[in-house]
N, C-alpha and C positions, 0 to 999 in steps of 0.2 A: 420228574423225568419220564418221558414217554417210553413205555415198554415195547420191545420188539415182538412182533408176531411171526417172524420168519420161521421159527421152529415149528409153528402150527400149520404151515402151508402144506406139508405132506398129508396131513389129515384132511385139509380142505380139498385136495386133489382127488381124494378117495370118495368124495360125495357127488351124487348126481344133482342135477338142477332141482329135482323134486325134493331131495333131502335138504338142500339149502333153503328153499322156499318154506319148507315146514319149520326149519329151525328158527327163522326170524319172526315166527308167530308163536304165540302160546299154544300149548296142547289143550288147555282148558282155562278156568278162571285163575289158577295160581301156579301152574307149572309150565316149564318149557318142554319141548319135544326131546325125548331121548334118542340117541343114535348109537345103539350098542355096537354097530360094526366098526366104530372108531373109538369105542370105550367111553362114550359120553352118556352119563345118566341124566335123568331129568333134574332140573334145578327148581326148587320151590321158592316162590316169592311170598311175602306176607306183609299185610298191613301192620303198622305201628302208628306213630313212632313212640308213643308213651306205653310201651309194652310190645309184645309180639303175639298176635292172635294165633298164628299157624294157619294151615290150609283149610281148616274147618271152623266155622263159627259155632262153637259147641261148649255149653256150660259143663259138660262132662270131662272136658280137657281144659281146665282153667289156666289163666295166664297171670303173670305178675303185672299189676296195674300201677305204673309209676306216675308221679305227678305230671301234669300237662306241660306243654312247651313254655307257656308264660311263667309257670311256677319254677321250672328249671332255670329259665333265663334270669329270673329275678334274683337268683343267687349271685349273678355276675361272676361265676366261678368256673373257669375253663377246666380245672382239674376235676370238678364235680361232673361237668359235662362229659369228660372222658370216661369217668367211672360209670355214668349213665349209659354211654354207648357200650361199655363192657358188660353191664348188667343185661342190656338188650341182646348182646351177642350170646350170653349164657342161656337166656331164654330161647333164642332162635335155635341154637344147636339142640336144646332139649326137645324142641318141637320139630326137628328135622328141616329147619328153614335155612336157606342159603343167602337170601337177599331180603333185607329189611327195607320197606318203602318209607324211608325217612332219613334224616330229619326234614321237617317242614321249615323252610327258611325264606318264605315270602315275608313281606313286611307289614307292619301295622300302619298302613297308609291312612285308614279311616277307622275310628273306633266302632263303626257300624259293621265292620267286616265279620261275617258270621263264623269264620274259621280262625279268627283272631287267637283263640285259646291255644291253638295248635302251633302257632308261630312264636318267634322269640321276642321281637322288639320292633320299634319304630326306627331304630338306628341301624344302618347297614353294616357298620363295622362291628358293633356288638353282636348282631346276628351272625355275621361271618365268623367271628372268633369262636363263639359258642358252637356253631355248626361244624366248624373244622375239628374241634375237640371231640364232638360226638362221633364224627366220621372216623377219626383215628381210634377212638375207643372201641368201636364196633369192628373195624377192619383189622386191627392188631390182634383181634381174637377170631379172625378167619371168616367173618360174615360181611358180605357186601352192604355198604350203605347206598342209599339212593336219595340224595338231596332233591327236594321237590318244592314247587312246581315251576320249572324253567319255562317262561319267566313272566313277571308282571301279573301273576294270578293272585291278586291281593284282596279280592272280594269275590262273592259267590253269585251275585245277581247276573243272570244270563251268562253263566260261566262257560257254557258250551259254545256260545256264539259271539260273545263280547269281543270287540276289536279295541284293544288298548292303544291309544295314541300317546306316545311318550317321546320326547326329544332325545337325541343321541347322548347328550351330556348326562341327563338324569338317568338314562338307561345304564350307562357305564358306571357313574359314580354311586348310584343308589341301588338299583334293582338287580343288576348283574353282580355287584360286588360280593354279596354273600356266597354266590355260586362260584365265583373266582376263588374265594378262600377255600371252599370245599374241595375244589379241584386241586389246589395247591396242597391240600392235606391228603391227596391221593384217592379221591372218591372213585370207586370202581363202576358206579352207575349214576345216572342222573335221570329224573323223570321229566318228560316234556308235558306241558300244560294243555288244557282244553282251549284256552282263549287264543285269539289272534293278537299279534303285535304289528302295528302299522300296516294292517290290511292282509296279513298272511297268517293262517292258523299255525300254531307253534310246531306241530308235527311236520310241517312243510317249510318252516321258516329258515332263512339263511343263518339266523343266529345259532342254529345247531352246529353249523360249521365254523362260523366266525362270530364271536371269538372263541367259542367252546373248544373246538378241535385245533384250529390253525394257530391261534395265539396262546391259548392256555396249555396246549399240549394234552388235552383230555384223551385218554386211550381206552376209556370204558365204554359201557353200553348205554345208549339213550333208550330208556323204557318209556313207552307211551303211558299217559294216564289212561285208565280203563275206558275203552271205546273211542279214544281221542284221534286215532288214525282215520282219516276221512277218504283218502284216495291214494292212488299209486304215486302221486307227486311227493309223498313222504319218502319214497325210496332214494332218489338222488339227493334228498335234503338231509341226509345223515341221521334219519330216524332208524334206529337199529332193531328194536323189538316191539312188535305190535301186540298189546295185551287188551283183553283176554283173547284167546285164540280158539280155533282158527279165526282170523280177522276177516270179516266180510269185505272190507275195502281192498284187501290184497288177494282176493280169490283168483284174479287173473294175472297174478305176478309172474308165474312161470311162462304163460303165453306172451306176456309183454316183453320178457327177456328174449324169447325165441324169435319174435317178429321184429326185434330191434327197437321197440319203444323205450326200453330200459337197458342200461349197460350192466352186464353181468358183473363187472368189476365193482359196482356199487353194492351189489348183493354179497360178493365175496368179502368186502371189507366188514360188512355186518357180521358175517359168519365168523370171521377171524376174531372179531371183538368178543363175540359170544363164547368162542372157544377159550379165549384168554380169561374171561370171567369165570368160566367153568374150572379152569386150571387154578385160579386164585382161591376159589371156595372149595376145592377138592372134589369137583364133580367130574373130572376128566381122569381117565385111567393113567396112572403114573404120578398123579398129584395126590396130595394128602390134605385133609381138612385140619385146621388148627382146632384143638380141643380147649375151649375156654375154661379157666378155673371156675369152680363153683362160686356163686355169689349168694350171700345171705340177703335175698331179695326184699324180705319184709323189713329188715333193719335198714337197708339202703333206701327203700321207699320212704320210710319214716324220717331218716336223716335229710333226704332231698327236700321233703315237704317243709321241714323246719328251716332249711337254708334258704328256701324261696319265699317264706312267709314275710310279708311286709307290714310293719307296724307304722301306720301313717298318723295316728294320734294317740297320745297317752298323757293324761293330766295327772301324772304321778300315781295312777291306779295300779298299773301292772309293773312287775309280776306280783301275783297273789301268792302268799305263803299258804300251802295247803292246810297246815295245822291251825291257821287262824280262821278258817271257814267252817261253819256248822250247818248253814242252810244256803243252798244255791239254786236259783231258778234258771233252768235251761229252756229256751223258747225258740220256736221256729221250725217250719216244715223241713228245712235243710239240715237241722240238727239231728233229726231222726232218719231222713231219707237223703243223705248227702249226695251231692254230685261230685264224683271223684274223677270224672273225665267228661269231655265234650262229646256231642253226638256226631255220628257219621262213620266213615270207613276206618277211623282210628280207634274205634271201640274195641276193648278187650274185655274178657269175662273173668274177673278175679274169683279166687276160691272164697274169699271173704272180704268184707269191708268194715273197717272200724269207723263208725260215725262219731260226730262230736259228742253226742250224749253218751256213747259207749266210752270214749276216751276220758271224758270228765268224770264219769262214775268210777272208772278204774283208778283214776288218780286221787279220788276223794272217797275211799272206802268207809271212812268214819262219818261222813257228812250226809245230811238229808238233801239229796239232789232230786228236784222235781222236774217234770217235763210237761210243757203245754205246746200245742201246735201254733197257736197265735194267728196265723194267716196261711191260707192255702196257696202253694206255689205251683205244684204239679198241675199240668194240664193233660187231659185225656187219661186213659187207663194205665195202670201200673200192674206189674205181675203180681200174682198171688203168692204169698210166702210159702216156701216149700213145705213147712210143717203143717200147712192147712190143706194140702192136696195129696191124694193117693191114687196110684194107677189102679183102675178097677179090675184089671186082669191079674195083677200080681200082688197088690196091696202095698207095694213099695212107695215111698214118698215120690210124687211126680205125677206123670200122666202118660197116656199112650197116644202116639201119633200114627195115623194110618193114611197112606196115599192109595187112592182108588181110581179105577178106570171109569169110562163113561157108563158102564153097566153096574157099577158099585162094587166090583170085585177088588179085593185088597191086593195091591201090588207090592207093598212094602210097609212094614211097621217098625217102630222103635220106641223104647222107653226114654223119656226125657225128664230132666230134673228142674225145669223152668217153664213158666207159661209165657216168657218173652223169648221167641225163637226166630232165628235167622238161618236160612240155608243159602250159603254163598260159596259154593264148593262143598264137597262131600258126596255121599253115595245115594241120596234120596232121588227117586225117579220123578222129579218135578215136571220136566218137559213132557213125560209120557203119561202123566196123571191128569185126571179131570177134576178131582176134588181132593182136599186133604181134611182130615178130621182130627180134632184134639178132644180127648175124652178123659175126664177125671172125676173123682169124688171130692167135693169141696166141703169142708167142715168149718163154718164161720166161728170166729173167736168171740164175737159180740152179737147181740140181738139188735134188730132195727132194719131200716131200709138201706139198701146198697144199690149202687149203679154198676151193674155187671155188663161187660161187653168186650169189644175188641178194637184194635187199631191195626189197620192194614189197607193196602190199596185194592184188595179183592172184595168181591161181594161175599158177605158172610151171614151166617145164621147161628144163633145161640139157643139151645134147648136146655131147660132146667126141669128135671124129673119128667122128661118127655114132652114138655109144653114149650112151644116156640115163644121166646122172649124178645129176640131181636132178629130182624131180617132187613139188611140194609147194604147199600153200596156207598161207602164213604166218599165224599166229594173231594177230589184231589185239586188243590189250589196250585197254579203255576205249572210249568213244564219240566222242572228239574227232576231227572230220573232218580238222582241220589236222595233228594228230599222226599219224594214219593215213596221210595223204597225203605229208607231208614227212619223217617219221621212222618209216618202217615197219620191221617186224622182218625178219630175214634167214633164208634157208635155204641150206645149203651141203652139199657133198659132198667127201670127200677123194679126191685123185688124185695119183699120183706123176708128176712132170715132170722133164725133162732140159734143162739149160741149152742154149739155142741151137736146140732142136728145136721147130719150129712145130707148133701144134695148131689144128685147125679147130673153132672154138667157136661154138655157136649157142644162143641163149636165146629162148624164145617164151612169151608171156603172153596169157591169156584176158582180154579187156576187160570182159566181163560186161554188166550192165544199164546202160541209158542213163537211168535214172530218178534217179540220184544228183544232188544239187546241184552235184557236181563232175564231171558226166558228160563234159564236154568236156576234162577234164584227166587227166594221167597222170604218175606219178612212178615211176621204176625205176632202181636202181643195180645194175650187173652187175660183179662183181669178186671180190676175194680177202679172206677174213677172216684176222685175225692168229692166229698159232700161240702159244698160251699154255700149252703142255703142260709147260714147264720153267721156272716162275717163279723158282725158286731159282738156276738156272743163269744166267738173265738178270741177276739182282742180283749174282751172283758175278763175272760178266764186267765189270760196271760198277765194282764195287769194285776190281778189279785195275787197271782203267784209271785210276781216281782215285788209287790208291796210287802209280802210276808217273808222275803228272803234278804239276806245280807247283801248279796250281789246278784246281778242278772247277766246272763250270757244270751244274747239274741243272735242267732245264726240266720243271716239273710242270704239270698242268692238267686240264681237264675234256674231255668228249667230247660228241658230238651227242645222246647219250641222257641227258645231265645237264642241259644248258642249251639249251632250245629253246622256241619257240612250241608251245602245245598241251598242255603238262603242267607241273606244278610239281615241285620236288625233294622227296624224302622225307628227305634229310639233307644235311649240308654237307661230307661226307667227299670227299677226292680219290678218284676211281675206281681200282680195281685195287690194286696193292701199292706205290703210289708213296710212301706214308709210310715203309714199311720200306726202300725204296730210298734215300730221303734220309738216314735214320738210318745206314744201312750205309756210304754214301759219306762222310758227315761224320765217321764214326768213324775213317776211315783218312786223311782229308785235312782238316785244320783250316781250310784256305782254300777251303771249299765255299760257293758262292754259288747261291742258288735263285731262279730266275725263275718266276713264277706266271702261267701262260697260261689265265686263267679270266675270265669276264665279270662275276662277282659273288662274294661272299664264299665262301671255302672254309676249312676248319680247317687250321691249320698247327701240329700238335702238337710238331714238331721245331724250331720257330723259335728256341729258345734254344741249339740245338746247332750252328747254322751261322753263318758269318761275316757274311752279308748276305742280305736278302730283297728282291727287286724285283718289284712287281706290274706286269705288262705288259698285263693285260686281253686282250681280243681286239683286237690292235693294227693290224688292216688289212693290206693286201698288202705293206707295207714294214716289217712287224713286226720281222723279223730285223735289218734295218739300224738301226732305232731302238734295239733292245736292245744292239747292238754300240756304238752312239754313246754310250749311257749307261754301259755296263760299262767302256769304255776312256776315259771322260772327255772325249770330243769334245763332249758336251752334258750339261747339267744335268738330272737327273730332275725334271721340272717339276710333277709331280702331287701332289695332296693328297686324302685320302679324302672322298668325298661320301656315304658310308654307313659305319656302324659295322661293324667286323670282329670277330666273336665268337671267344672261345677255345674255346667249346663250344656246341652247340645248346641245351643245358639253360639256359644263361645268357641266352638271347635273350628279352626281355620280351614282344615281339609276334611270334608265329611262325605262327599258324593261317592256313591257306589253303584249308581244306576245308569246304565248306558242310555244314550239318546240316539235313536236310529241306529242301534247296534254299536255305537261308538262310545267309549269311555275315555274322556280326555284327562290326562294327567297334567292339567294346565299349571299346576304349582311347581313343575319342574323338580329341582333339587330340594325344594322347601316343603318337607313334610314333617310330621311329628313335632318335636320341640323346636325344630328350625322354623316351622310355620308359626308356632306360638310366639317365638321371639320376634320374627319379622312383622307379625301383626300387632305386636305390643300388648298381647293379651296374657292374662295370668290364669293358669289352670288351678283347680282345687289342690292338686299335688303334682309338682313338676317331675320331669324325667330325672331319674337318678336318686329321688328322694326316698328316705326310709329312716326310721328311728330304731335304736337298740335300747338295751338296759344299762348302758354306761354312757359316758360322755367322752368327746374327743377334742383335741386341740391340734390344728394344723400349724406346724412350727416354722418350716422352711422349705424352699424349693431351689433346686440347682439343676441346670441343664448342661449336659456334656455331649460331645460328639461320640457316636458309637461306631461309625464306619464312614466311608466316603472316598472321594477322589475318582480319578479316571472318568470324568464326565458324568458321574451319577450323583444324584442328590445324596447327601449324607443323612444317616439315621441319627436320631437324638435319643439320649437317655435322660428322662426327667426323674430326678431323685426328690421324693417328697417325704419329709420328716413329720410324723404324727405321734401324739402321745395320748394314751388312754388315761384320761383324768378322772375317771369314775372309780367306783369301789368294787368292781367285779370285772372278770375277763370279758372280752367282747370281740366282735368282728366289725370291720368297716370296709367300705369300698372306696378306694381312692380313685377319683376320676380326673382325667386331664383333657381339657378342651383347648382348641386353637381358635384364634381370631386374627383377622387380617384387615387392618385399617387402610383406607384409601386404595383398595384393590382395584385393579383394572378390569377384573371380571366379577360377575355376580357371584356372591358367596353367601353362605349362612352367616348370621350374626356371630355364632360360634358353632363349632361342631366337635364331636367326641373324637379324640385321636388315640386314647389309650386309657387303661384302667388296671387296677390290681386289688385283689382281696388282701387285707391285712388282719392279723389277729394278735392281740396283745393282752397281757395280764394287767391287772389294776396298777396304774402308775408307770407302766412300761412305755418306753419310747422306741419306735421302730421306723425303719426307712423303707419306703416302697420305691423300687426302681422300675419305672414304667417306660418301656421302649416305644418310641414314636417313629414309625417308618416314614421315609420321605414321601412315599405314596399317600400318606395321610394328609399331606399338605398340598398335594397335586390336584389339578383340575383336568378335565378331559377337553382337549381341543384338537381332534384328529389324532391324538396321542396323549400320553400323560405328561403334563407340563407343570413344573414347579415355578411359580412366579417369584422373581428374585426380591430380596429385601427382608424386612423384619416381620416376624409373626409373634403374637402374644400367646404364650402357653399359660393356662390357668389351671390350678388344682384345687379340688375341694370335694364336697359331699353331694352335690347335685348340679345340674345345669344352671341353677339360680343361686348357688352357694359356693363361691369360688374365692376364698380369702387370699390365696397365694398366686402371684403372677411372676413370670419371667419372660425375657425376650430371647428369641432364637432367630438367627439370620441365615439365609441360604442364598446361594447363587442360582442363576437361571439355568436349569437343566431339564432334561427329559428323564423321568423316573423309569426304572426298569419295569 
């Protein structure tokens, strides 16, 4: 129900035109303009959505790092998504944040999508249900959600300029549906995307008014993606807040109102919506912010990672009983340097990370657990461990950062506890400085040659004991500002070091022009690149470790150059020589289990050669604990796939993410994801909905009953599915219900998801899942929502390809609400 803003009009009338113009633009990167004369404080927005970073990107103020979007979605658990939103709200209030920029509810249209890890699913209904629960969990605790990116921002290539061409039916049934559910859940904000849809950039697109406002009754604030507002044409197009601010595209906004080019009523509507948002989050005098209950963030992060972990293969190997293991070989770069989150603006800085090797060793205190690298995955430099660096001024662990003017005078300095630094908000005088210097005392742990250097878009120099080692301007590939900023190339130099002998290391960077849209921001990582000069030797060492162990755990995965905001993937291969590593290890140890540390599909060409495969996704800061819980049977692997995993890229029916002449054609219409696989008659490695547990299940019976109806509206159905846990331990299953329509007069998917439910049962227990199927789930768009009359087949089972139960449901011809 749309909230009235009539009670806020007296405040509006007290504002000058200049006040209103200021309010609809950000004050800076992360805050809105305060107007104390009407009791309005600044509101703080923050990136998420897998945690809340806060207004400063600073390791000294760490954040809870929750599992990524694909990990959460794989739980298929709306109650868990609600709790996830509540945990994010608790973090937000701890950090003084009013608006969280999430959840990300774009779709997995192509597995090459670089931001795939941040989104939920290839299915619009599943994405919408999970997104709606996230929104409710966040906002019931007083913090605004911002579902993003509205709309059809499903890939990263040329994301600022891509013009997505999509027919109205696909737009309504597929890409808008998750946003419609989020609005139904009461979202207080929505983020507009960079891309265009059908020739009009989204911040100026009529879709912001219809269906968002006029049909769905959205009464919140449309926040632009950062720098997405291009012109004053966004003002009449229902774009409410331009971020960051002040927005260059709206510099003439006041003059345009005065000379009649723009209607002040459009501006007033934006101001009223911003005042309503402020009231909702407690930023307006007379309103009060909800205080969320404290959440045990570490325990929840661990639980959520377990619930999303998907076991896709198990030849009777798992779970292992800890007491039965005396020697375990843990192998893989990602076992030691786990990826707990994808790259880009969603990054948060956790206080600690439990890696797989940490988790396995903690679970097996009695066993001999060895570790070998096996294959290099990381590309470019990685930060130096904190215990290896010291601030030369104070002796504290860390380094000193100094910002200097053109004459070399120090304008600002601060102590930092990391050599991977981002300033995107905060007090550093970046725009006023000419150079920045990072200075530390580095004490190597091992002797030998290392590759020391930096990753940044700036020209930099590295000095070791006063001698110049690197002087380089890394070459930026592509034009995406986000990729250049958050995932820049590296420059390194080789130097021989001796264990325990400290080195005075200084890196300095030229800050350059202040004309960039990100002039007040800076990203630089100073550190060491991996040595990949002997890949055969690394594999041989891992093979020897596996041969001498009872079992082997190989952790494979992606790196920050593979899955990140700002660019798409070119293939689905694991980086480096990880495929060779797995094959070599499996050849000498038949009890090899592979853990996949990736946020989205990768090819697993060795899957038939290993005993088990567990998809751990980007599992958040407690990733290693969760993996150990699943491997050793303390917990059930709770996940099921929310996107199809291909055996080869050539098999994927919808793959293109690259615009041609600035246009990206969604030629597949409503047929994406598993719908496209079914239509093409192709078989993926693992289908949508698939996943194994540690018990077995029997689908016993299905019954369909009417839930509501009459008065010219399509009736809702309740699908009752009886299942029995036929195994010897308690377990979780996801009951999935799909619809089919034979001899349909309209083009339809072969089958499509219409409902789902998580069930849990003790060994031998029978339970009934009652799955509501709304009439809209049977409807198609034809100028309105129309339900075709006649019979629909409703099937229930464990995945889109495993549906043992069927029933028929008939409906009359009606328009759905």
